[in-house]
N, C-alpha and C positions, 0 to 999 in steps of 0.2 A: 728051626725055630730057636729063638733066644730064650733062655731060662733067666728071666729078670731077677729072680730071687737070689741068684748066685753073684750078681754084680754088687759091688760094695755100696754104690749109691742107693740101692734099693733094699738093702738088708734091713729087716725089722719093719718094713712097711707093708701095708695091705694093698690089695688091688684098688680099693676105693680111695686110698690116700698115698698113691705111689709117687706123686710129684710134689715138691715144695712150691707153694704159690706165694708170690710176692706182689702186693698191691702197690702201684706207683701212681701218684697224683701228678698232674701237670703235663701229661703227654697228649698229643693230638688224637682226636677221636673222629669217627665218621659222623657226618651230619645226620640228624634225626630224619627218618623217612627215606634214607638212601639205601641202596642194596649193594653197598661196597664192602660188606663184612669179609668176604673171601679175599678181596684185594688187601684189606688191612691185615688180616691174619697172615697172608703170604708175605707181605712186606715186613711185618714185625718178626716173623720167623726168620726171614733172611737177615734182617738187622742183627738179631740175637745170635744166629748161628755164625755170622761173620764177625761177631763181637764189636759191632759198631754202636755208637750212641744213637738213641731214638730221637728223631726231631720233635721238638715240643710245639712247633708251629709249621704251617704251610706244608702239609703232607704231599700235596700235588697228585691226586689220584689219576689224573689224565696222563701225567708223566710215567707213572708206574704201569698203567694199562698199556701204554705205547711200548715201554721197555719190555714188559712180559710178553706182549704180542710179538715183538721183534725176536726175542730169545726163542720162543716156541717156533716161529717161522724158520729161523736159522737152524734150529735143531732138526726140524723136519726135512729141510733141504739137504743138510749135511748127511742125515741118516739115509735119505733116498739116493744121494749121489755116491755114497760109499757102500751101498748095498747091504746095510745092516738089516738084520731080520729080528733082532731082539735088543732090548735096552742093555743087556749085559755086554754086548760087543762095543758099545759106545764109549769112546775115550773120555776121561774126565775133562770138564771145561775149566779153564783158568778162573781163579777167583777175581771178581771185579773189585775195583777200588772205589769206594764211595767218597766223593769230595763234596762236603756241604757248602752251600753258598754262604757268603760272609755275613748275611743278615739273619740267618736261622740260628735260634738258640737251641742247644742240644742238652739232653738229659742223659747222664751216664747210668745205665742199669747194670750193676755187677751181677754175674751169674752166681 
């Protein structure tokens, strides 16, 4: 287990206030009434962890669903073909490179 209180970024913070929150206007959001929140959270987590800019328009949920489905399928096939029995034996995958289309405006969110 990780003792978060020993890490520099978390010193002096409580469990209820462990993360700095930054509110950003002008980024794409899911449509009202849709059930895409998990897809948006996963995509934004990926954008932020890879330090990419978040698109302000045209999120393209179908593209992300197809991509994540393909990644999970490929992961399962590789795991089965290589005889892995736990995730710890799985080699790290290479980082993908995000190339935005020329007509998408991007917003840079600094960590």
